PyMOL Python script that loads the backbone (N, CA, C, O; Angstrom):
from pymol import cmd

cmd.read_pdbstr("""\
ATOM      1  N   MET A   1       0.688  -1.207   0.065  1.00  0.00           N
ATOM      2  CA  MET A   1       0.416   0.210  -0.421  1.00  0.00           C
ATOM      3  C   MET A   1       0.423   1.655  -0.014  1.00  0.00           C
ATOM      4  O   MET A   1      -0.231   2.637  -0.366  1.00  0.00           O
ATOM      5  N   ARG A   2       1.599   1.399   1.034  1.00  0.00           N
ATOM      6  CA  ARG A   2       3.318   2.517   0.530  1.00  0.00           C
ATOM      7  C   ARG A   2       3.502   2.526   0.176  1.00  0.00           C
ATOM      8  O   ARG A   2       3.858   3.699   0.066  1.00  0.00           O
ATOM      9  N   VAL A   3       3.968   1.732  -1.119  1.00  0.00           N
ATOM     10  CA  VAL A   3       4.435   1.969  -2.392  1.00  0.00           C
ATOM     11  C   VAL A   3       3.543   2.310  -2.998  1.00  0.00           C
ATOM     12  O   VAL A   3       4.493   3.092  -3.022  1.00  0.00           O
ATOM     13  N   TRP A   4       2.862   2.525  -3.435  1.00  0.00           N
ATOM     14  CA  TRP A   4       1.121   2.748  -4.233  1.00  0.00           C
ATOM     15  C   TRP A   4       1.378   4.455  -3.821  1.00  0.00           C
ATOM     16  O   TRP A   4       1.695   5.450  -4.473  1.00  0.00           O
ATOM     17  N   MET A   5       1.126   4.242  -2.690  1.00  0.00           N
ATOM     18  CA  MET A   5       1.170   6.037  -2.498  1.00  0.00           C
ATOM     19  C   MET A   5       2.263   7.112  -2.312  1.00  0.00           C
ATOM     20  O   MET A   5       2.349   8.296  -1.986  1.00  0.00           O
ATOM     21  N   THR A   6       3.231   5.857  -2.771  1.00  0.00           N
ATOM     22  CA  THR A   6       4.552   6.795  -2.728  1.00  0.00           C
ATOM     23  C   THR A   6       4.512   7.134  -4.640  1.00  0.00           C
ATOM     24  O   THR A   6       4.313   8.236  -5.152  1.00  0.00           O
ATOM     25  N   LEU A   7       4.718   6.069  -5.235  1.00  0.00           N
ATOM     26  CA  LEU A   7       4.477   6.266  -7.135  1.00  0.00           C
ATOM     27  C   LEU A   7       3.976   7.148  -7.341  1.00  0.00           C
ATOM     28  O   LEU A   7       4.426   8.179  -7.841  1.00  0.00           O
ATOM     29  N   THR A   8       2.206   6.746  -6.748  1.00  0.00           N
ATOM     30  CA  THR A   8       1.373   8.467  -7.060  1.00  0.00           C
ATOM     31  C   THR A   8       1.806   9.477  -6.212  1.00  0.00           C
ATOM     32  O   THR A   8       1.209  10.526  -6.455  1.00  0.00           O
ATOM     33  N   ALA A   9       2.370   9.540  -5.581  1.00  0.00           N
ATOM     34  CA  ALA A   9       2.519  11.007  -5.279  1.00  0.00           C
ATOM     35  C   ALA A   9       4.362  11.101  -6.248  1.00  0.00           C
ATOM     36  O   ALA A   9       5.394  11.769  -6.314  1.00  0.00           O
ATOM     37  N   ILE A  10       4.035  10.523  -6.511  1.00  0.00           N
ATOM     38  CA  ILE A  10       5.940  10.841  -7.152  1.00  0.00           C
ATOM     39  C   ILE A  10       5.286  11.192  -8.577  1.00  0.00           C
ATOM     40  O   ILE A  10       5.786  12.116  -9.219  1.00  0.00           O
ATOM     41  N   GLY A  11       4.022  10.383  -9.173  1.00  0.00           N
ATOM     42  CA  GLY A  11       3.311  10.731 -10.259  1.00  0.00           C
ATOM     43  C   GLY A  11       2.770  11.964 -10.362  1.00  0.00           C
ATOM     44  O   GLY A  11       2.885  12.773 -11.283  1.00  0.00           O
ATOM     45  N   LEU A  12       2.186  12.045  -9.373  1.00  0.00           N
ATOM     46  CA  LEU A  12       0.893  13.499  -9.445  1.00  0.00           C
ATOM     47  C   LEU A  12       2.515  14.853  -9.020  1.00  0.00           C
ATOM     48  O   LEU A  12       2.286  15.999  -9.408  1.00  0.00           O
ATOM     49  N   PHE A  13       3.761  14.659  -8.391  1.00  0.00           N
ATOM     50  CA  PHE A  13       4.181  15.897  -8.635  1.00  0.00           C
ATOM     51  C   PHE A  13       5.064  16.382 -10.712  1.00  0.00           C
ATOM     52  O   PHE A  13       5.267  17.354 -11.440  1.00  0.00           O
ATOM     53  N   ALA A  14       5.239  14.959 -10.684  1.00  0.00           N
ATOM     54  CA  ALA A  14       5.501  15.273 -12.347  1.00  0.00           C
ATOM     55  C   ALA A  14       4.344  15.945 -13.136  1.00  0.00           C
ATOM     56  O   ALA A  14       4.257  16.836 -13.981  1.00  0.00           O
ATOM     57  N   ILE A  15       3.622  15.240 -12.577  1.00  0.00           N
ATOM     58  CA  ILE A  15       2.310  16.182 -14.011  1.00  0.00           C
ATOM     59  C   ILE A  15       2.448  17.902 -13.280  1.00  0.00           C
ATOM     60  O   ILE A  15       2.682  18.816 -14.070  1.00  0.00           O
ATOM     61  N   SER A  16       2.264  18.272 -11.565  1.00  0.00           N
ATOM     62  CA  SER A  16       2.068  19.990 -11.557  1.00  0.00           C
ATOM     63  C   SER A  16       3.837  20.080 -12.250  1.00  0.00           C
ATOM     64  O   SER A  16       4.223  21.072 -12.868  1.00  0.00           O
ATOM     65  N   ALA A  17       4.725  18.858 -11.989  1.00  0.00           N
ATOM     66  CA  ALA A  17       5.587  19.944 -12.737  1.00  0.00           C
ATOM     67  C   ALA A  17       6.053  20.215 -13.905  1.00  0.00           C
ATOM     68  O   ALA A  17       6.991  20.871 -14.359  1.00  0.00           O
ATOM     69  N   SER A  18       5.104  19.498 -14.355  1.00  0.00           N
ATOM     70  CA  SER A  18       4.908  19.730 -16.341  1.00  0.00           C
ATOM     71  C   SER A  18       4.269  20.609 -16.482  1.00  0.00           C
ATOM     72  O   SER A  18       4.133  20.978 -17.649  1.00  0.00           O
ATOM     73  N   SER A  19       3.486  21.467 -15.293  1.00  0.00           N
ATOM     74  CA  SER A  19       2.145  22.075 -15.943  1.00  0.00           C
ATOM     75  C   SER A  19       3.484  23.953 -16.647  1.00  0.00           C
ATOM     76  O   SER A  19       3.435  25.156 -16.907  1.00  0.00           O
ATOM     77  N   GLY A  20       4.052  23.206 -16.599  1.00  0.00           N
ATOM     78  CA  GLY A  20       4.555  24.641 -17.554  1.00  0.00           C
ATOM     79  C   GLY A  20       4.640  24.862 -19.205  1.00  0.00           C
ATOM     80  O   GLY A  20       4.801  25.779 -20.010  1.00  0.00           O
ATOM     81  N   ALA A  21       4.479  23.782 -19.185  1.00  0.00           N
ATOM     82  CA  ALA A  21       3.580  22.725 -20.435  1.00  0.00           C
ATOM     83  C   ALA A  21       2.487  23.389 -21.516  1.00  0.00           C
ATOM     84  O   ALA A  21       2.223  23.532 -22.710  1.00  0.00           O
ATOM     85  N   ALA A  22       2.048  23.687 -20.106  1.00  0.00           N
ATOM     86  CA  ALA A  22       0.185  24.800 -20.357  1.00  0.00           C
ATOM     87  C   ALA A  22       0.334  25.948 -20.594  1.00  0.00           C
ATOM     88  O   ALA A  22      -0.609  26.738 -20.586  1.00  0.00           O
ATOM     89  N   ASP A  23       1.445  26.252 -20.831  1.00  0.00           N
ATOM     90  CA  ASP A  23       1.325  27.733 -21.250  1.00  0.00           C
ATOM     91  C   ASP A  23       1.615  27.485 -22.255  1.00  0.00           C
ATOM     92  O   ASP A  23       0.461  27.737 -22.601  1.00  0.00           O
ATOM     93  N   SER A  24       2.170  27.153 -23.337  1.00  0.00           N
ATOM     94  CA  SER A  24       2.516  26.937 -24.275  1.00  0.00           C
ATOM     95  C   SER A  24       1.229  26.467 -24.965  1.00  0.00           C
ATOM     96  O   SER A  24       0.652  26.992 -25.917  1.00  0.00           O
ATOM     97  N   GLY A  25       0.978  25.608 -24.431  1.00  0.00           N
ATOM     98  CA  GLY A  25      -0.547  24.617 -25.018  1.00  0.00           C
ATOM     99  C   GLY A  25      -1.822  25.705 -24.846  1.00  0.00           C
ATOM    100  O   GLY A  25      -2.910  25.602 -25.414  1.00  0.00           O
ATOM    101  N   CYS A  26      -1.332  26.992 -23.732  1.00  0.00           N
ATOM    102  CA  CYS A  26      -2.837  27.762 -23.916  1.00  0.00           C
ATOM    103  C   CYS A  26      -2.939  28.852 -25.170  1.00  0.00           C
ATOM    104  O   CYS A  26      -3.851  29.532 -25.641  1.00  0.00           O
ATOM    105  N   GLU A  27      -1.141  28.612 -25.548  1.00  0.00           N
ATOM    106  CA  GLU A  27      -0.716  30.120 -26.269  1.00  0.00           C
ATOM    107  C   GLU A  27      -1.701  29.564 -27.731  1.00  0.00           C
ATOM    108  O   GLU A  27      -2.619  30.072 -28.374  1.00  0.00           O
ATOM    109  N   ALA A  28      -1.121  28.577 -27.790  1.00  0.00           N
ATOM    110  CA  ALA A  28      -1.859  27.780 -29.294  1.00  0.00           C
ATOM    111  C   ALA A  28      -2.805  27.659 -29.280  1.00  0.00           C
ATOM    112  O   ALA A  28      -3.509  27.940 -30.250  1.00  0.00           O
ATOM    113  N   LYS A  29      -3.176  27.274 -28.381  1.00  0.00           N
ATOM    114  CA  LYS A  29      -4.920  27.476 -27.856  1.00  0.00           C
ATOM    115  C   LYS A  29      -5.942  28.980 -28.548  1.00  0.00           C
ATOM    116  O   LYS A  29      -6.937  29.104 -29.262  1.00  0.00           O
ATOM    117  N   ALA A  30      -5.067  29.824 -27.891  1.00  0.00           N
ATOM    118  CA  ALA A  30      -4.964  30.951 -28.187  1.00  0.00           C
ATOM    119  C   ALA A  30      -4.976  32.355 -30.027  1.00  0.00           C
ATOM    120  O   ALA A  30      -5.517  33.403 -30.380  1.00  0.00           O
ATOM    121  N   ALA A  31      -3.919  31.254 -30.592  1.00  0.00           N
ATOM    122  CA  ALA A  31      -3.896  31.700 -31.842  1.00  0.00           C
ATOM    123  C   ALA A  31      -4.390  31.250 -32.375  1.00  0.00           C
ATOM    124  O   ALA A  31      -4.789  31.695 -33.451  1.00  0.00           O
ATOM    125  N   ASP A  32      -4.749  29.658 -31.752  1.00  0.00           N
ATOM    126  CA  ASP A  32      -5.277  29.332 -33.388  1.00  0.00           C
ATOM    127  C   ASP A  32      -6.989  29.999 -33.079  1.00  0.00           C
ATOM    128  O   ASP A  32      -7.843  29.922 -33.962  1.00  0.00           O
ATOM    129  N   LYS A  33      -7.266  30.598 -31.789  1.00  0.00           N
ATOM    130  CA  LYS A  33      -9.106  31.441 -31.840  1.00  0.00           C
ATOM    131  C   LYS A  33      -8.479  31.946 -32.701  1.00  0.00           C
ATOM    132  O   LYS A  33      -9.217  31.503 -33.581  1.00  0.00           O
ATOM    133  N   HIS A  34      -7.552  32.647 -33.401  1.00  0.00           N
ATOM    134  CA  HIS A  34      -6.808  34.049 -33.752  1.00  0.00           C
ATOM    135  C   HIS A  34      -7.585  34.988 -32.425  1.00  0.00           C
ATOM    136  O   HIS A  34      -8.310  35.850 -32.921  1.00  0.00           O
ATOM    137  N   LEU A  35      -7.601  35.018 -30.812  1.00  0.00           N
ATOM    138  CA  LEU A  35      -7.580  36.427 -30.416  1.00  0.00           C
ATOM    139  C   LEU A  35      -6.176  36.667 -30.404  1.00  0.00           C
ATOM    140  O   LEU A  35      -5.195  36.166 -30.954  1.00  0.00           O
ATOM    141  N   SER A  36      -6.439  37.797 -29.429  1.00  0.00           N
ATOM    142  CA  SER A  36      -5.003  39.005 -29.453  1.00  0.00           C
ATOM    143  C   SER A  36      -5.269  39.692 -28.411  1.00  0.00           C
ATOM    144  O   SER A  36      -6.454  39.689 -28.077  1.00  0.00           O
ATOM    145  N   GLY A  37      -4.671  40.185 -27.890  1.00  0.00           N
ATOM    146  CA  GLY A  37      -4.711  41.528 -26.877  1.00  0.00           C
ATOM    147  C   GLY A  37      -5.014  41.003 -25.138  1.00  0.00           C
ATOM    148  O   GLY A  37      -4.451  40.201 -24.393  1.00  0.00           O
ATOM    149  N   ALA A  38      -6.394  42.079 -24.973  1.00  0.00           N
ATOM    150  CA  ALA A  38      -6.677  42.066 -23.256  1.00  0.00           C
ATOM    151  C   ALA A  38      -7.224  40.107 -23.745  1.00  0.00           C
ATOM    152  O   ALA A  38      -6.679  39.173 -23.157  1.00  0.00           O
ATOM    153  N   ALA A  39      -8.225  39.875 -24.757  1.00  0.00           N
ATOM    154  CA  ALA A  39      -8.974  38.593 -25.146  1.00  0.00           C
ATOM    155  C   ALA A  39      -7.685  37.629 -24.952  1.00  0.00           C
ATOM    156  O   ALA A  39      -7.813  36.821 -24.032  1.00  0.00           O
ATOM    157  N   LYS A  40      -6.832  37.595 -25.454  1.00  0.00           N
ATOM    158  CA  LYS A  40      -5.575  35.797 -25.671  1.00  0.00           C
ATOM    159  C   LYS A  40      -5.083  36.662 -24.186  1.00  0.00           C
ATOM    160  O   LYS A  40      -6.280  36.698 -23.901  1.00  0.00           O
ATOM    161  N   THR A  41      -4.703  37.072 -23.510  1.00  0.00           N
ATOM    162  CA  THR A  41      -4.382  37.173 -21.963  1.00  0.00           C
ATOM    163  C   THR A  41      -5.897  37.220 -21.520  1.00  0.00           C
ATOM    164  O   THR A  41      -6.313  38.242 -22.065  1.00  0.00           O
ATOM    165  N   SER A  42      -6.715  36.774 -20.969  1.00  0.00           N
ATOM    166  CA  SER A  42      -7.530  36.757 -21.120  1.00  0.00           C
ATOM    167  C   SER A  42      -7.180  34.926 -20.707  1.00  0.00           C
ATOM    168  O   SER A  42      -7.002  34.235 -19.704  1.00  0.00           O
ATOM    169  N   PHE A  43      -7.229  34.777 -22.149  1.00  0.00           N
ATOM    170  CA  PHE A  43      -7.944  32.994 -21.997  1.00  0.00           C
ATOM    171  C   PHE A  43      -6.583  32.545 -22.036  1.00  0.00           C
ATOM    172  O   PHE A  43      -6.124  31.502 -22.500  1.00  0.00           O
ATOM    173  N   VAL A  44      -5.922  33.670 -21.375  1.00  0.00           N
ATOM    174  CA  VAL A  44      -4.258  32.305 -21.831  1.00  0.00           C
ATOM    175  C   VAL A  44      -5.010  32.059 -19.590  1.00  0.00           C
ATOM    176  O   VAL A  44      -5.450  31.105 -18.949  1.00  0.00           O
ATOM    177  N   GLN A  45      -4.840  32.961 -19.398  1.00  0.00           N
ATOM    178  CA  GLN A  45      -4.671  33.814 -18.194  1.00  0.00           C
ATOM    179  C   GLN A  45      -5.849  32.358 -18.048  1.00  0.00           C
ATOM    180  O   GLN A  45      -5.186  31.321 -18.034  1.00  0.00           O
ATOM    181  N   LYS A  46      -6.819  32.184 -17.981  1.00  0.00           N
ATOM    182  CA  LYS A  46      -8.133  31.158 -17.832  1.00  0.00           C
ATOM    183  C   LYS A  46      -7.739  29.689 -17.795  1.00  0.00           C
ATOM    184  O   LYS A  46      -8.023  28.761 -17.037  1.00  0.00           O
ATOM    185  N   CYS A  47      -6.627  29.865 -19.399  1.00  0.00           N
ATOM    186  CA  CYS A  47      -6.834  28.660 -19.388  1.00  0.00           C
ATOM    187  C   CYS A  47      -5.577  28.016 -18.227  1.00  0.00           C
ATOM    188  O   CYS A  47      -5.969  26.930 -17.800  1.00  0.00           O
ATOM    189  N   GLU A  48      -4.489  28.333 -17.757  1.00  0.00           N
ATOM    190  CA  GLU A  48      -2.831  28.348 -17.274  1.00  0.00           C
ATOM    191  C   GLU A  48      -3.992  27.999 -15.755  1.00  0.00           C
ATOM    192  O   GLU A  48      -3.410  27.416 -14.840  1.00  0.00           O
ATOM    193  N   LYS A  49      -5.181  28.256 -15.557  1.00  0.00           N
ATOM    194  CA  LYS A  49      -6.007  28.557 -14.175  1.00  0.00           C
ATOM    195  C   LYS A  49      -6.157  27.049 -13.971  1.00  0.00           C
ATOM    196  O   LYS A  49      -5.777  26.200 -13.164  1.00  0.00           O
ATOM    197  N   ASP A  50      -7.143  27.144 -15.467  1.00  0.00           N
ATOM    198  CA  ASP A  50      -7.499  25.253 -15.497  1.00  0.00           C
ATOM    199  C   ASP A  50      -6.483  24.698 -15.097  1.00  0.00           C
ATOM    200  O   ASP A  50      -6.587  24.206 -13.973  1.00  0.00           O
ATOM    201  N   ALA A  51      -5.473  24.582 -15.626  1.00  0.00           N
ATOM    202  CA  ALA A  51      -4.632  24.020 -15.517  1.00  0.00           C
ATOM    203  C   ALA A  51      -4.322  23.179 -14.511  1.00  0.00           C
ATOM    204  O   ALA A  51      -4.606  21.998 -14.311  1.00  0.00           O
ATOM    205  N   LYS A  52      -3.682  23.992 -13.897  1.00  0.00           N
ATOM    206  CA  LYS A  52      -3.423  24.058 -12.865  1.00  0.00           C
ATOM    207  C   LYS A  52      -4.047  23.594 -11.608  1.00  0.00           C
ATOM    208  O   LYS A  52      -3.494  23.364 -10.532  1.00  0.00           O
ATOM    209  N   GLY A  53      -5.883  23.449 -12.080  1.00  0.00           N
ATOM    210  CA  GLY A  53      -6.875  22.715 -11.014  1.00  0.00           C
ATOM    211  C   GLY A  53      -6.745  21.516 -11.062  1.00  0.00           C
ATOM    212  O   GLY A  53      -6.701  20.676 -10.163  1.00  0.00           O
ATOM    213  N   GLY A  54      -6.622  21.358 -13.200  1.00  0.00           N
ATOM    214  CA  GLY A  54      -6.794  19.768 -13.125  1.00  0.00           C
ATOM    215  C   GLY A  54      -5.415  18.932 -12.151  1.00  0.00           C
ATOM    216  O   GLY A  54      -5.541  17.906 -11.481  1.00  0.00           O
ATOM    217  N   SER A  55      -4.503  19.520 -12.293  1.00  0.00           N
ATOM    218  CA  SER A  55      -3.376  18.431 -11.741  1.00  0.00           C
ATOM    219  C   SER A  55      -3.749  19.049  -9.884  1.00  0.00           C
ATOM    220  O   SER A  55      -3.562  18.229  -8.985  1.00  0.00           O
ATOM    221  N   ALA A  56      -4.132  20.137  -9.603  1.00  0.00           N
ATOM    222  CA  ALA A  56      -4.622  20.329  -8.225  1.00  0.00           C
ATOM    223  C   ALA A  56      -5.639  19.718  -6.807  1.00  0.00           C
ATOM    224  O   ALA A  56      -5.735  19.669  -5.581  1.00  0.00           O
ATOM    225  N   GLN A  57      -6.327  19.284  -8.284  1.00  0.00           N
ATOM    226  CA  GLN A  57      -6.938  18.408  -7.760  1.00  0.00           C
ATOM    227  C   GLN A  57      -6.814  17.537  -7.792  1.00  0.00           C
ATOM    228  O   GLN A  57      -7.984  17.208  -7.599  1.00  0.00           O
ATOM    229  N   ALA A  58      -6.031  16.167  -7.940  1.00  0.00           N
ATOM    230  CA  ALA A  58      -5.359  15.621  -8.405  1.00  0.00           C
ATOM    231  C   ALA A  58      -3.776  14.883  -7.223  1.00  0.00           C
ATOM    232  O   ALA A  58      -3.131  13.892  -6.882  1.00  0.00           O
ATOM    233  N   THR A  59      -3.924  15.971  -7.125  1.00  0.00           N
ATOM    234  CA  THR A  59      -2.902  16.008  -5.843  1.00  0.00           C
ATOM    235  C   THR A  59      -3.949  16.110  -4.173  1.00  0.00           C
ATOM    236  O   THR A  59      -3.738  15.556  -3.095  1.00  0.00           O
ATOM    237  N   CYS A  60      -4.863  16.882  -4.524  1.00  0.00           N
ATOM    238  CA  CYS A  60      -5.221  17.448  -3.108  1.00  0.00           C
ATOM    239  C   CYS A  60      -6.010  15.691  -2.573  1.00  0.00           C
ATOM    240  O   CYS A  60      -5.722  14.954  -1.629  1.00  0.00           O
ATOM    241  N   GLU A  61      -7.318  15.524  -3.955  1.00  0.00           N
ATOM    242  CA  GLU A  61      -7.232  13.419  -3.693  1.00  0.00           C
ATOM    243  C   GLU A  61      -6.927  12.507  -3.190  1.00  0.00           C
ATOM    244  O   GLU A  61      -7.631  11.654  -2.649  1.00  0.00           O
ATOM    245  N   ALA A  62      -5.065  12.608  -3.377  1.00  0.00           N
ATOM    246  CA  ALA A  62      -4.285  11.792  -2.885  1.00  0.00           C
ATOM    247  C   ALA A  62      -3.406  11.941  -1.793  1.00  0.00           C
ATOM    248  O   ALA A  62      -2.795  11.060  -1.188  1.00  0.00           O
ATOM    249  N   GLN A  63      -3.418  13.779  -1.521  1.00  0.00           N
ATOM    250  CA  GLN A  63      -3.632  13.484   0.247  1.00  0.00           C
ATOM    251  C   GLN A  63      -4.795  13.181   0.852  1.00  0.00           C
ATOM    252  O   GLN A  63      -4.511  12.799   1.987  1.00  0.00           O
ATOM    253  N   ALA A  64      -6.243  13.148   0.637  1.00  0.00           N
ATOM    254  CA  ALA A  64      -6.973  12.408   1.654  1.00  0.00           C
ATOM    255  C   ALA A  64      -6.535  11.868   1.360  1.00  0.00           C
ATOM    256  O   ALA A  64      -5.377  12.110   1.699  1.00  0.00           O
ATOM    257  N   ALA A  65      -6.629  10.337   0.322  1.00  0.00           N
ATOM    258  CA  ALA A  65      -6.357   9.039   0.494  1.00  0.00           C
ATOM    259  C   ALA A  65      -5.901   8.510   1.814  1.00  0.00           C
ATOM    260  O   ALA A  65      -6.371   7.660   2.570  1.00  0.00           O
ATOM    261  N   ALA A  66      -4.074   9.821   1.897  1.00  0.00           N
ATOM    262  CA  ALA A  66      -3.382   9.866   2.301  1.00  0.00           C
ATOM    263  C   ALA A  66      -3.523   9.528   3.785  1.00  0.00           C
ATOM    264  O   ALA A  66      -2.867   8.832   4.560  1.00  0.00           O
ATOM    265  N   LYS A  67      -4.963  10.513   3.927  1.00  0.00           N
ATOM    266  CA  LYS A  67      -5.396  11.153   5.429  1.00  0.00           C
ATOM    267  C   LYS A  67      -6.103  10.189   5.583  1.00  0.00           C
ATOM    268  O   LYS A  67      -6.211  10.049   6.801  1.00  0.00           O
ATOM    269  N   LYS A  68      -6.856   9.159   4.894  1.00  0.00           N
ATOM    270  CA  LYS A  68      -7.662   8.309   4.661  1.00  0.00           C
ATOM    271  C   LYS A  68      -8.872   9.607   5.096  1.00  0.00           C
ATOM    272  O   LYS A  68      -9.200   9.910   6.243  1.00  0.00           O
ATOM    273  N   LEU A  69      -9.231  10.043   4.187  1.00  0.00           N
ATOM    274  CA  LEU A  69     -10.536  11.159   4.118  1.00  0.00           C
ATOM    275  C   LEU A  69     -11.265  10.347   4.236  1.00  0.00           C
ATOM    276  O   LEU A  69     -10.824   9.202   4.328  1.00  0.00           O
ATOM    277  N   TYR A  70     -13.102  10.644   4.298  1.00  0.00           N
ATOM    278  CA  TYR A  70     -14.162  10.024   3.713  1.00  0.00           C
ATOM    279  C   TYR A  70     -14.933  10.656   3.901  1.00  0.00           C
ATOM    280  O   TYR A  70     -15.016  11.197   5.003  1.00  0.00           O
ATOM    281  N   GLY A  71     -16.412  11.019   2.314  1.00  0.00           N
ATOM    282  CA  GLY A  71     -17.568  11.573   2.948  1.00  0.00           C
ATOM    283  C   GLY A  71     -17.012  13.507   3.088  1.00  0.00           C
ATOM    284  O   GLY A  71     -16.134  14.288   2.723  1.00  0.00           O
ATOM    285  N   ALA A  72     -18.080  13.436   3.758  1.00  0.00           N
ATOM    286  CA  ALA A  72     -17.336  15.196   3.828  1.00  0.00           C
ATOM    287  C   ALA A  72     -16.223  15.963   4.334  1.00  0.00           C
ATOM    288  O   ALA A  72     -15.616  16.933   3.879  1.00  0.00           O
ATOM    289  N   ALA A  73     -16.105  15.260   5.423  1.00  0.00           N
ATOM    290  CA  ALA A  73     -14.244  16.088   5.218  1.00  0.00           C
ATOM    291  C   ALA A  73     -13.398  15.683   3.978  1.00  0.00           C
ATOM    292  O   ALA A  73     -12.235  16.080   3.920  1.00  0.00           O
ATOM    293  N   LYS A  74     -13.726  15.196   3.349  1.00  0.00           N
ATOM    294  CA  LYS A  74     -12.238  14.586   2.147  1.00  0.00           C
ATOM    295  C   LYS A  74     -13.262  15.585   0.852  1.00  0.00           C
ATOM    296  O   LYS A  74     -13.141  16.094  -0.263  1.00  0.00           O
ATOM    297  N   ASN A  75     -13.857  15.470   1.506  1.00  0.00           N
ATOM    298  CA  ASN A  75     -14.541  17.063   0.265  1.00  0.00           C
ATOM    299  C   ASN A  75     -14.191  18.030   0.234  1.00  0.00           C
ATOM    300  O   ASN A  75     -13.552  18.583  -0.661  1.00  0.00           O
ATOM    301  N   SER A  76     -14.762  18.670   1.819  1.00  0.00           N
ATOM    302  CA  SER A  76     -13.876  19.729   2.672  1.00  0.00           C
ATOM    303  C   SER A  76     -12.654  20.160   2.087  1.00  0.00           C
ATOM    304  O   SER A  76     -12.218  21.200   1.592  1.00  0.00           O
ATOM    305  N   PHE A  77     -12.161  18.752   2.363  1.00  0.00           N
ATOM    306  CA  PHE A  77     -10.300  18.837   2.172  1.00  0.00           C
ATOM    307  C   PHE A  77     -10.256  18.934   0.889  1.00  0.00           C
ATOM    308  O   PHE A  77      -9.898  20.043   0.492  1.00  0.00           O
ATOM    309  N   VAL A  78     -10.438  18.342   0.278  1.00  0.00           N
ATOM    310  CA  VAL A  78      -9.721  19.434  -1.154  1.00  0.00           C
ATOM    311  C   VAL A  78     -10.436  20.369  -2.008  1.00  0.00           C
ATOM    312  O   VAL A  78     -10.145  20.748  -3.143  1.00  0.00           O
ATOM    313  N   LYS A  79     -11.511  20.702  -1.199  1.00  0.00           N
ATOM    314  CA  LYS A  79     -12.183  21.956  -2.115  1.00  0.00           C
ATOM    315  C   LYS A  79     -11.362  22.368  -1.220  1.00  0.00           C
ATOM    316  O   LYS A  79     -10.334  22.226  -1.883  1.00  0.00           O
ATOM    317  N   LYS A  80     -10.851  22.947   0.206  1.00  0.00           N
ATOM    318  CA  LYS A  80     -10.153  24.076   0.639  1.00  0.00           C
ATOM    319  C   LYS A  80      -8.532  23.359   0.210  1.00  0.00           C
ATOM    320  O   LYS A  80      -7.922  24.391   0.490  1.00  0.00           O
ATOM    321  N   CYS A  81      -7.418  22.403  -0.243  1.00  0.00           N
ATOM    322  CA  CYS A  81      -6.469  22.802  -1.021  1.00  0.00           C
ATOM    323  C   CYS A  81      -6.801  23.289  -2.012  1.00  0.00           C
ATOM    324  O   CYS A  81      -6.482  24.457  -2.234  1.00  0.00           O
ATOM    325  N   VAL A  82      -7.626  22.480  -3.026  1.00  0.00           N
ATOM    326  CA  VAL A  82      -7.619  23.567  -4.658  1.00  0.00           C
ATOM    327  C   VAL A  82      -7.762  24.819  -4.131  1.00  0.00           C
ATOM    328  O   VAL A  82      -6.729  25.378  -4.500  1.00  0.00           O
ATOM    329  N   ALA A  83      -8.510  25.752  -3.386  1.00  0.00           N
ATOM    330  CA  ALA A  83      -8.891  26.430  -3.635  1.00  0.00           C
ATOM    331  C   ALA A  83      -7.306  26.858  -3.012  1.00  0.00           C
ATOM    332  O   ALA A  83      -6.857  27.657  -3.834  1.00  0.00           O
ATOM    333  N   ASP A  84      -6.618  26.718  -2.263  1.00  0.00           N
ATOM    334  CA  ASP A  84      -5.494  26.608  -1.784  1.00  0.00           C
ATOM    335  C   ASP A  84      -4.336  27.158  -2.670  1.00  0.00           C
ATOM    336  O   ASP A  84      -3.674  28.195  -2.627  1.00  0.00           O
ATOM    337  N   ALA A  85      -4.345  25.804  -3.691  1.00  0.00           N
ATOM    338  CA  ALA A  85      -3.412  25.532  -4.887  1.00  0.00           C
ATOM    339  C   ALA A  85      -3.274  26.675  -6.151  1.00  0.00           C
ATOM    340  O   ALA A  85      -2.345  27.248  -6.721  1.00  0.00           O
ATOM    341  N   THR A  86      -5.106  26.652  -6.261  1.00  0.00           N
ATOM    342  CA  THR A  86      -5.003  27.652  -7.490  1.00  0.00           C
ATOM    343  C   THR A  86      -4.955  28.895  -6.933  1.00  0.00           C
ATOM    344  O   THR A  86      -5.479  29.664  -7.738  1.00  0.00           O
ATOM    345  N   LYS A  87      -4.469  29.676  -5.635  1.00  0.00           N
ATOM    346  CA  LYS A  87      -4.560  30.945  -6.083  1.00  0.00           C
ATOM    347  C   LYS A  87      -4.063  31.777  -6.684  1.00  0.00           C
ATOM    348  O   LYS A  87      -4.620  32.868  -6.805  1.00  0.00           O
TER     349      LYS A  87
END
""", "prot")
cmd.dss("prot")
cmd.show_as("cartoon", "prot")
cmd.util.cbc("prot")
cmd.orient("prot")
C-alpha cells in the first residue's frame, strides 16, 4: 500500500511540475482562436488556471486518500486544498 501511495505521489508531482507545458498549449489555443490583446491575455490566464486546477485536484485527492478521509471530510479537505493551490 505504501509503495502505491509513493508512486502515486511521485506521479502527481511530475504532473504538477509539467504545468509549464500548459503555458505553450494555452498560447497555441489562443493563436488557433485568433485572439489578440486583452482577449488573448484573459484566455491564456484562464486556461493556465484551469490547467493548474486539474493537477491540484489530483494532488489533493491523493492527499485526502493518504489521510484516509472519506465523505464530507474528504470533500471539504479537497475543496480547500484546491482553492489554496489555485490562488
